[in-house]
A tleap script that builds the chain and sets N, CA, C and O, in Angstrom:
source leaprc.protein.ff14SB
mol = sequence {
  NMET THR SER CYS PRO GLU CYS GLU ASN GLU
  LEU SER ILE GLU LEU ASP GLU ILE ASP GLU
  GLY ASP VAL VAL THR CYS ASP GLU CYS GLY
  THR GLU TYR GLU ILE VAL GLY VAL GLU PRO
  LEU GLU LEU SER ARG VAL ASP ASP ALA THR
  ILE VAL ASP GLU GLU GLU LEU VAL SER GLU
  GLU GLU GLU ASP CASP
}
set mol.1.N position { -9.888 8.822 -33.323 }
set mol.1.CA position { -9.458 6.924 -32.124 }
set mol.1.C position { -8.202 7.828 -31.470 }
set mol.1.O position { -7.224 8.471 -31.851 }
set mol.2.N position { -8.906 7.434 -30.192 }
set mol.2.CA position { -7.917 7.017 -28.850 }
set mol.2.C position { -6.600 6.357 -28.488 }
set mol.2.O position { -6.691 5.130 -28.543 }
set mol.3.N position { -5.755 6.673 -28.238 }
set mol.3.CA position { -5.152 5.175 -27.559 }
set mol.3.C position { -5.324 5.377 -26.306 }
set mol.3.O position { -5.874 6.232 -25.611 }
set mol.4.N position { -4.345 3.760 -26.038 }
set mol.4.CA position { -4.267 3.354 -24.558 }
set mol.4.C position { -3.083 4.526 -23.945 }
set mol.4.O position { -1.923 4.758 -24.285 }
set mol.5.N position { -3.830 5.023 -23.063 }
set mol.5.CA position { -2.792 5.122 -21.800 }
set mol.5.C position { -1.489 4.660 -21.886 }
set mol.5.O position { -0.461 5.243 -22.233 }
set mol.6.N position { -1.745 3.206 -21.414 }
set mol.6.CA position { -1.111 2.012 -20.709 }
set mol.6.C position { -0.004 1.795 -22.432 }
set mol.6.O position { 1.001 2.407 -22.795 }
set mol.7.N position { -0.584 0.966 -22.928 }
set mol.7.CA position { -0.038 0.540 -24.161 }
set mol.7.C position { -0.544 1.072 -25.424 }
set mol.7.O position { -0.909 0.284 -26.296 }
set mol.8.N position { -0.590 2.079 -25.568 }
set mol.8.CA position { -1.013 2.626 -26.816 }
set mol.8.C position { -1.904 2.164 -27.834 }
set mol.8.O position { -2.453 2.955 -28.600 }
set mol.9.N position { -2.092 0.822 -27.889 }
set mol.9.CA position { -2.569 0.171 -28.068 }
set mol.9.C position { -4.753 1.274 -28.625 }
set mol.9.O position { -5.343 1.973 -27.801 }
set mol.10.N position { -5.106 1.097 -29.576 }
set mol.10.CA position { -6.022 1.912 -30.868 }
set mol.10.C position { -7.069 1.651 -28.699 }
set mol.10.O position { -6.906 0.769 -27.856 }
set mol.11.N position { -7.909 2.800 -28.697 }
set mol.11.CA position { -9.254 1.936 -27.698 }
set mol.11.C position { -10.787 2.245 -28.622 }
set mol.11.O position { -11.074 3.367 -29.039 }
set mol.12.N position { -11.712 0.938 -28.838 }
set mol.12.CA position { -12.278 1.136 -29.526 }
set mol.12.C position { -13.640 1.950 -28.920 }
set mol.12.O position { -14.489 1.398 -28.219 }
set mol.13.N position { -13.680 3.512 -29.373 }
set mol.13.CA position { -14.507 3.900 -28.023 }
set mol.13.C position { -15.770 4.863 -29.510 }
set mol.13.O position { -15.300 5.429 -30.497 }
set mol.14.N position { -16.699 4.802 -29.322 }
set mol.14.CA position { -17.886 4.619 -29.796 }
set mol.14.C position { -18.658 6.457 -29.332 }
set mol.14.O position { -19.781 6.622 -28.857 }
set mol.15.N position { -17.614 7.613 -29.669 }
set mol.15.CA position { -18.015 8.948 -29.139 }
set mol.15.C position { -19.902 9.178 -28.626 }
set mol.15.O position { -20.482 9.414 -27.567 }
set mol.16.N position { -20.150 9.038 -29.483 }
set mol.16.CA position { -22.037 8.907 -29.665 }
set mol.16.C position { -22.557 7.451 -28.985 }
set mol.16.O position { -23.781 7.380 -28.877 }
set mol.17.N position { -21.976 6.564 -28.627 }
set mol.17.CA position { -22.740 5.673 -27.429 }
set mol.17.C position { -21.813 5.378 -26.789 }
set mol.17.O position { -21.383 4.240 -26.600 }
set mol.18.N position { -21.267 6.718 -26.248 }
set mol.18.CA position { -21.043 6.645 -24.103 }
set mol.18.C position { -21.415 7.608 -23.545 }
set mol.18.O position { -21.593 8.745 -23.983 }
set mol.19.N position { -21.538 7.237 -22.644 }
set mol.19.CA position { -21.685 8.787 -21.462 }
set mol.19.C position { -20.762 9.163 -20.337 }
set mol.19.O position { -21.809 9.044 -19.700 }
set mol.20.N position { -19.716 9.547 -19.332 }
set mol.20.CA position { -19.358 9.760 -18.561 }
set mol.20.C position { -20.356 8.937 -17.694 }
set mol.20.O position { -21.586 8.974 -17.734 }
set mol.21.N position { -19.248 7.910 -16.612 }
set mol.21.CA position { -19.583 7.320 -16.062 }
set mol.21.C position { -19.342 5.671 -16.850 }
set mol.21.O position { -19.104 4.546 -16.411 }
set mol.22.N position { -19.477 6.049 -17.732 }
set mol.22.CA position { -18.979 4.306 -18.578 }
set mol.22.C position { -17.320 3.591 -18.288 }
set mol.22.O position { -16.322 4.092 -17.769 }
set mol.23.N position { -17.620 1.915 -19.007 }
set mol.23.CA position { -15.851 1.862 -18.394 }
set mol.23.C position { -15.554 1.109 -19.528 }
set mol.23.O position { -16.126 0.124 -19.994 }
set mol.24.N position { -14.705 1.641 -19.850 }
set mol.24.CA position { -13.901 1.645 -21.003 }
set mol.24.C position { -13.286 0.219 -20.856 }
set mol.24.O position { -13.537 -0.134 -19.704 }
set mol.25.N position { -12.360 -1.088 -21.725 }
set mol.25.CA position { -11.449 -1.884 -21.305 }
set mol.25.C position { -11.065 -1.314 -22.900 }
set mol.25.O position { -11.721 -1.058 -23.910 }
set mol.26.N position { -9.404 -1.267 -22.453 }
set mol.26.CA position { -8.283 -2.303 -23.444 }
set mol.26.C position { -8.321 -3.593 -23.759 }
set mol.26.O position { -7.798 -4.430 -23.023 }
set mol.27.N position { -8.813 -3.850 -24.657 }
set mol.27.CA position { -8.872 -5.133 -25.594 }
set mol.27.C position { -7.272 -5.824 -25.381 }
set mol.27.O position { -7.075 -6.989 -25.036 }
set mol.28.N position { -6.214 -4.812 -25.674 }
set mol.28.CA position { -4.291 -4.515 -25.316 }
set mol.28.C position { -4.099 -5.569 -23.968 }
set mol.28.O position { -4.259 -6.788 -23.920 }
set mol.29.N position { -3.644 -4.482 -22.767 }
set mol.29.CA position { -3.694 -4.712 -21.809 }
set mol.29.C position { -4.597 -4.707 -20.722 }
set mol.29.O position { -4.267 -4.868 -19.547 }
set mol.30.N position { -6.238 -4.439 -21.319 }
set mol.30.CA position { -6.558 -5.083 -19.553 }
set mol.30.C position { -6.825 -4.474 -19.172 }
set mol.30.O position { -7.366 -4.730 -18.096 }
set mol.31.N position { -6.751 -2.976 -19.619 }
set mol.31.CA position { -6.646 -1.795 -18.313 }
set mol.31.C position { -8.084 -0.802 -18.047 }
set mol.31.O position { -8.183 0.359 -18.443 }
set mol.32.N position { -8.621 -1.183 -17.663 }
set mol.32.CA position { -10.326 -0.470 -17.531 }
set mol.32.C position { -9.549 1.414 -16.964 }
set mol.32.O position { -8.699 1.781 -16.153 }
set mol.33.N position { -10.621 2.221 -18.129 }
set mol.33.CA position { -10.607 3.385 -17.872 }
set mol.33.C position { -12.400 3.797 -17.159 }
set mol.33.O position { -13.230 2.890 -17.103 }
set mol.34.N position { -12.840 5.600 -16.560 }
set mol.34.CA position { -14.091 5.394 -16.478 }
set mol.34.C position { -13.546 7.119 -17.453 }
set mol.34.O position { -12.579 7.881 -17.435 }
set mol.35.N position { -15.148 6.984 -18.342 }
set mol.35.CA position { -15.411 7.822 -19.527 }
set mol.35.C position { -15.778 8.987 -18.257 }
set mol.35.O position { -16.643 8.641 -17.453 }
set mol.36.N position { -15.310 9.969 -18.129 }
set mol.36.CA position { -15.273 11.295 -17.312 }
set mol.36.C position { -15.049 12.413 -17.449 }
set mol.36.O position { -14.737 13.261 -16.614 }
set mol.37.N position { -15.289 12.524 -19.197 }
set mol.37.CA position { -15.411 14.174 -19.756 }
set mol.37.C position { -16.653 13.054 -21.189 }
set mol.37.O position { -16.839 11.837 -21.169 }
set mol.38.N position { -17.165 13.957 -22.086 }
set mol.38.CA position { -17.772 13.205 -23.685 }
set mol.38.C position { -17.004 13.598 -23.872 }
set mol.38.O position { -16.100 12.808 -24.143 }
set mol.39.N position { -16.527 15.602 -23.917 }
set mol.39.CA position { -16.258 16.283 -25.419 }
set mol.39.C position { -15.714 17.394 -24.335 }
set mol.39.O position { -16.243 17.758 -23.285 }
set mol.40.N position { -14.908 17.667 -24.732 }
set mol.40.CA position { -13.703 16.306 -25.535 }
set mol.40.C position { -13.552 15.347 -24.544 }
set mol.40.O position { -13.892 15.567 -23.381 }
set mol.41.N position { -12.881 13.898 -25.059 }
set mol.41.CA position { -12.932 12.639 -24.300 }
set mol.41.C position { -11.881 13.048 -23.194 }
set mol.41.O position { -10.832 13.693 -23.210 }
set mol.42.N position { -12.357 12.624 -22.567 }
set mol.42.CA position { -11.195 11.975 -21.224 }
set mol.42.C position { -11.380 11.573 -20.108 }
set mol.42.O position { -12.037 12.002 -19.160 }
set mol.43.N position { -10.151 9.867 -20.416 }
set mol.43.CA position { -10.192 9.406 -19.347 }
set mol.43.C position { -9.658 9.335 -18.362 }
set mol.43.O position { -8.717 10.067 -18.055 }
set mol.44.N position { -10.255 8.210 -17.457 }
set mol.44.CA position { -9.710 8.115 -15.802 }
set mol.44.C position { -9.578 6.210 -15.953 }
set mol.44.O position { -10.464 5.419 -16.279 }
set mol.45.N position { -7.781 5.870 -15.485 }
set mol.45.CA position { -7.939 4.300 -14.877 }
set mol.45.C position { -8.453 3.967 -13.466 }
set mol.45.O position { -8.218 4.476 -12.370 }
set mol.46.N position { -9.194 2.991 -13.837 }
set mol.46.CA position { -9.756 2.874 -13.054 }
set mol.46.C position { -9.061 2.014 -12.435 }
set mol.46.O position { -8.380 1.243 -13.111 }
set mol.47.N position { -9.046 1.901 -10.750 }
set mol.47.CA position { -7.572 1.122 -10.319 }
set mol.47.C position { -8.118 0.052 -8.985 }
set mol.47.O position { -8.206 0.616 -7.894 }
set mol.48.N position { -8.374 -0.999 -9.017 }
set mol.48.CA position { -8.145 -1.728 -7.930 }
set mol.48.C position { -9.271 -1.383 -6.654 }
set mol.48.O position { -10.423 -1.734 -6.402 }
set mol.49.N position { -7.988 -0.263 -5.844 }
set mol.49.CA position { -8.839 0.060 -4.569 }
set mol.49.C position { -10.407 0.570 -5.068 }
set mol.49.O position { -11.443 0.560 -4.404 }
set mol.50.N position { -10.135 1.132 -6.839 }
set mol.50.CA position { -12.116 1.642 -6.106 }
set mol.50.C position { -13.340 1.074 -6.369 }
set mol.50.O position { -14.422 1.414 -5.892 }
set mol.51.N position { -13.027 -0.148 -7.453 }
set mol.51.CA position { -13.427 -1.241 -7.635 }
set mol.51.C position { -13.612 -1.562 -6.463 }
set mol.51.O position { -14.726 -1.277 -6.022 }
set mol.52.N position { -12.744 -2.181 -5.626 }
set mol.52.CA position { -13.000 -2.452 -3.781 }
set mol.52.C position { -13.934 -1.618 -3.206 }
set mol.52.O position { -14.903 -1.947 -2.522 }
set mol.53.N position { -13.702 -0.903 -3.417 }
set mol.53.CA position { -14.864 0.214 -2.200 }
set mol.53.C position { -16.458 0.227 -2.695 }
set mol.53.O position { -17.385 0.123 -1.892 }
set mol.54.N position { -16.724 0.436 -4.788 }
set mol.54.CA position { -17.911 0.272 -4.407 }
set mol.54.C position { -18.324 -0.793 -4.439 }
set mol.54.O position { -19.540 -0.761 -4.629 }
set mol.55.N position { -17.635 -2.545 -4.279 }
set mol.55.CA position { -18.194 -3.467 -3.794 }
set mol.55.C position { -18.764 -3.223 -2.114 }
set mol.55.O position { -19.755 -3.787 -1.652 }
set mol.56.N position { -17.888 -2.263 -1.367 }
set mol.56.CA position { -17.892 -1.775 -0.106 }
set mol.56.C position { -18.717 -1.693 0.225 }
set mol.56.O position { -19.173 -2.516 1.020 }
set mol.57.N position { -19.654 -0.220 -0.371 }
set mol.57.CA position { -20.538 0.586 -0.518 }
set mol.57.C position { -21.592 -0.114 -1.411 }
set mol.57.O position { -22.662 0.459 -1.617 }
set mol.58.N position { -21.344 -1.290 -1.934 }
set mol.58.CA position { -22.943 -2.119 -2.016 }
set mol.58.C position { -23.664 -2.432 -1.287 }
set mol.58.O position { -24.860 -2.206 -1.105 }
set mol.59.N position { -22.139 -3.604 -0.303 }
set mol.59.CA position { -22.480 -4.029 0.545 }
set mol.59.C position { -23.078 -3.658 1.500 }
set mol.59.O position { -24.252 -3.980 1.688 }
set mol.60.N position { -22.556 -3.073 2.125 }
set mol.60.CA position { -22.822 -1.872 3.543 }
set mol.60.C position { -24.490 -1.253 2.688 }
set mol.60.O position { -25.206 -0.386 3.188 }
set mol.61.N position { -24.694 -1.757 1.747 }
set mol.61.CA position { -26.563 -0.910 2.148 }
set mol.61.C position { -27.423 -1.444 1.829 }
set mol.61.O position { -28.547 -1.040 1.531 }
set mol.62.N position { -26.749 -2.999 1.866 }
set mol.62.CA position { -27.332 -4.548 1.563 }
set mol.62.C position { -27.571 -4.999 3.154 }
set mol.62.O position { -28.478 -5.681 3.629 }
set mol.63.N position { -26.238 -4.266 3.908 }
set mol.63.CA position { -26.330 -3.977 5.353 }
set mol.63.C position { -27.123 -3.910 6.168 }
set mol.63.O position { -27.189 -4.631 7.164 }
set mol.64.N position { -28.295 -2.489 5.684 }
set mol.64.CA position { -28.300 -1.666 6.425 }
set mol.64.C position { -29.649 -1.845 5.952 }
set mol.64.O position { -30.378 -1.035 6.524 }
set mol.65.N position { -30.520 -2.851 4.835 }
set mol.65.CA position { -32.227 -3.208 3.969 }
set mol.65.C position { -32.249 -3.711 5.718 }
set mol.65.O position { -33.265 -4.208 6.204 }
savepdb mol mol.pdb
quit
């Protein structure tokens, strides 16, 4: 079982049900992590700037249509 790096709460991640790029959220502190590697399991914290950047990209793509 993997622990949240922020609060050390156990993260319920089913290794056979995840893929790289999936996002998991800690039930205790709400921190979001992107799965960057499956074997071995590697997590990368998703920060608010990344989320905003992705939303801006989608908006820009829609404007181009």
